[in-house]
Backbone bond lengths (Angstrom), bond angles and torsions (degrees), N, CA, C in turn:
res aa  C-N    CA-C-N  psi(-1)  N-CA   C-N-CA  omega(-1)  CA-C   N-CA-C  phi
1 X - - - 1.437 - - 1.527 109.79 -
2 X 1.317 117.57 -72.56 1.454 121.55 174.45 1.520 107.76 -142.39
3 X 1.323 116.39 -179.19 1.463 118.76 -178.27 1.526 112.06 -71.49
4 X 1.336 118.41 -23.98 1.460 121.15 -178.91 1.523 113.09 -106.31
5 X 1.327 117.76 -21.66 1.457 121.68 -175.80 1.527 109.43 -114.52
6 X 1.317 116.60 131.56 1.460 120.06 178.55 1.523 109.70 -139.77
7 X 1.323 115.82 157.98 1.464 121.95 178.63 1.519 108.44 -107.95
8 X 1.323 116.38 130.24 1.455 122.39 179.85 1.523 109.01 -114.10
9 X 1.310 116.75 144.42 1.452 122.62 178.84 1.525 108.57 -124.31
10 X 1.327 116.39 135.03 1.454 121.14 178.63 1.526 108.75 -132.17
11 X 1.331 116.53 118.54 1.457 122.41 178.08 1.517 108.85 -111.38
12 X 1.330 115.66 131.13 1.460 120.95 -177.76 1.526 109.15 -126.05
13 X 1.323 116.90 125.62 1.461 123.85 171.80 1.529 106.54 -129.51
14 X 1.345 117.14 94.23 1.456 119.51 -174.03 1.531 112.86 -72.51
15 X 1.313 115.50 142.46 1.458 123.20 171.09 1.525 106.02 -102.93
16 X 1.325 116.25 122.65 1.457 121.44 -171.59 1.529 109.76 -111.50
17 X 1.325 116.26 131.44 1.463 122.99 174.79 1.518 108.44 -133.74
18 X 1.322 116.14 130.33 1.459 120.34 175.64 1.517 108.40 -128.25
19 X 1.322 116.88 119.34 1.469 119.67 177.87 1.532 110.06 -70.50
20 X 1.318 117.41 167.08 1.463 119.79 177.92 1.528 110.76 -60.65
21 X 1.326 116.24 135.57 1.461 120.68 -178.38 1.526 112.43 -87.99
22 X 1.316 117.16 -26.09 1.458 120.04 177.48 1.521 109.24 -144.84
23 X 1.288 116.03 170.69 1.462 121.27 -178.94 1.528 109.56 -62.96
24 X 1.314 116.85 131.60 1.455 121.07 -179.84 1.523 113.72 95.07
25 X 1.338 118.17 -13.97 1.461 121.55 176.74 1.522 109.92 -76.68
26 X 1.324 115.87 161.28 1.464 120.68 175.08 1.530 109.02 -110.29
27 X 1.309 116.21 167.79 1.460 120.38 178.39 1.517 109.95 -82.50
28 X 1.317 116.62 152.99 1.458 123.11 175.80 1.514 108.19 -117.43
29 X 1.342 116.24 136.91 1.453 122.33 -178.08 1.518 108.39 -146.94
30 X 1.340 117.01 139.84 1.466 119.94 178.28 1.513 111.53 175.38
31 X 1.312 115.24 -169.80 1.455 122.86 178.95 1.519 109.84 -104.28
32 X 1.330 116.21 143.96 1.453 121.27 175.50 1.520 111.05 -90.06
33 X 1.318 117.00 -169.47 1.463 122.04 -179.72 1.529 111.02 -75.38
34 X 1.331 116.08 138.45 1.467 122.89 176.56 1.520 108.47 -73.61
35 X 1.325 117.55 133.23 1.455 122.23 -179.00 1.521 108.85 -134.80
36 X 1.332 116.81 124.29 1.458 121.87 179.54 1.522 109.02 -118.06
37 X 1.331 116.58 129.35 1.459 122.27 -179.53 1.522 109.76 -124.00
38 X 1.321 115.74 144.96 1.457 122.48 177.06 1.516 108.42 -123.82
39 X 1.326 116.01 132.78 1.458 121.21 -177.62 1.524 109.96 -127.91
40 X 1.321 115.86 145.79 1.455 121.92 169.57 1.510 107.21 -106.54
41 X 1.317 116.30 125.19 1.463 121.62 -175.15 1.522 110.12 -115.63
42 X 1.324 115.16 142.68 1.461 122.41 177.59 1.521 108.03 -114.30
43 X 1.315 116.29 125.79 1.461 120.91 177.48 1.518 109.30 -82.13
44 X 1.306 115.63 123.22 1.459 120.74 177.73 1.524 109.20 -98.58
45 X 1.311 115.85 178.97 1.463 120.74 -179.65 1.528 110.48 -68.73
46 X 1.332 117.21 -31.68 1.460 120.57 -178.48 1.528 110.42 -82.24
47 X 1.319 116.49 -173.64 1.459 122.06 179.50 1.522 113.30 -85.09
48 X 1.322 117.84 5.75 1.459 122.23 -179.39 1.527 109.39 -91.78
49 X 1.345 115.49 134.72 1.460 121.78 177.92 1.524 107.88 -109.33
50 X 1.327 116.79 116.43 1.456 122.26 -179.69 1.523 108.31 -93.47
51 X 1.343 116.37 136.21 1.465 119.18 178.65 1.522 110.02 -143.19
52 X 1.341 114.80 150.20 1.461 122.54 179.51 1.513 107.35 -139.14
53 X 1.321 116.66 138.10 1.452 119.47 176.65 1.512 112.03 174.36
54 X 1.335 116.58 155.37 1.459 121.39 -178.86 1.528 111.85 -95.03
55 X 1.306 114.95 170.13 1.453 121.22 167.16 1.521 106.45 -86.26
56 X 1.311 116.84 113.19 1.460 120.70 -173.45 1.511 113.85 -94.15
57 X 1.311 117.75 -26.97 1.452 120.11 -174.18 1.514 109.43 -136.18
58 X 1.314 116.10 125.23 1.458 121.29 176.29 1.515 107.57 -136.89
59 X 1.319 116.15 111.46 1.454 121.28 -178.26 1.519 110.03 -100.88
60 X 1.342 117.54 119.81 1.471 119.95 179.70 1.522 110.70 -78.50
61 X 1.319 116.96 83.30 1.448 121.86 -178.66 1.520 112.56 -116.08
62 X 1.317 116.41 23.82 1.462 120.40 -177.06 1.523 110.35 -62.47
63 X 1.304 115.15 143.03 1.455 121.29 177.06 1.514 108.54 -133.93
64 X 1.293 116.57 159.97 1.453 121.51 -179.76 1.511 108.38 -140.27
65 X 1.317 116.55 121.64 1.467 122.21 175.85 1.511 107.92 -109.57
66 X 1.303 115.99 111.53 1.455 119.65 -178.38 1.524 108.45 -145.78
67 X 1.299 115.94 146.06 1.449 119.23 178.04 1.525 111.65 -78.35
68 X 1.354 117.26 -11.97 1.469 119.88 -178.99 1.520 111.90 -90.12
69 X 1.342 118.96 -8.27 1.477 121.27 -179.15 1.505 111.64 -89.46
């Protein structure tokens, strides 16, 4: 964009694992919801990078693979 202003993109697709909580339970494993965030950052004179931005895209694609379901 410019020498002081830049656009940052962060995409998150969590991998979720939960061990058995009690005897006889099974483990749960799957993908969480996809979340994409866009930030505009301003470079200051110091080593700190300030950024502001919303979460613009959230896709509910969570899945759960478990033998107990």
